[in-house]
N, C-alpha and C positions, 0 to 999 in steps of 0.2 A: 285893892279894896273895891268893893262894889259900890256903885252909885245907889242912892236911895231907891230909884225906880227898879234897878236890877235886883237889889236885895228884896224888895217888895215882891217882885216877880218870883223869885226863888222861894220865898216864904209861902206865897199863895199856891204855887205849884206843889210844893212838898205837903202842904196841908190837905189839899184835895177837897176841902169843904169851906164854907164861909168862916171868916176870921173877923173878930171884933176889931173895929178900927182903932180903938183905944189900945188893944193888945199889940196891933201892928206898930203903932207909934212907939210904944214902950220897947218892943223888941228891936226896932230900928234906932232907938234912942234919938228920936226927932220929935219936934213939936207938932201939934195937930195941924197947924197951918202948913208946915212942911210936908206932912202926909198928904194933904190935899194936892199940893204941887206934884208930889211923887205919883199919886194915883192918876192925875191928868197926864203926866209924862208916860206912864205905863200904858194907859188907854191909847194914847197916840202911837206908841211904838208897836202895839199889837194890831193896829189897823191893817187889815188885809192878810193877817197871819193864820186865820182859822181858829183863833182863840180870842175871846173877849173878856174884859174885866166887867163884872157885874157888881154894882154897888147898891146898898140900901143906905138908909140914914146912919146905921150903926155897924154895918158889916161890908166886907168885900170878898169876892171869890173869882176864880177863873173858871170859865166854861167854854165849851166849843161854840164857835160862831154859828148862827143859824144857817149860814151859807154852806156849812160843812155837814149839815144834817143827813144828806143822802149817803155820803161816804161813811159817816159814823154809823148809820143804820146798817150798812153792809157789814161793817166790822162786828157789830152786836149780833147780827144774824149768823155770821160765820162762827162766832164764839158759841152761840146756842146750838148750832148744828154739830159741833164737836162733842157736846155733852151727852 
């Protein structure tokens, strides 16, 4: 069974877009305060990975880290060149 931070990571990755924090807590079957702890743990575990957790007051999502922008730009350019 996944820990709340690992399950949160999976949900946000699969979503590919911002997800309401209330929906995340409901899906994970945890309280809001536990979601805060899971979000912090996920943020910590992603440090240095090329992916960051971005939060607003009501939503959370995964994005590529700013440090990965050069390599992500190369990927996008190569995808455009194929089209």
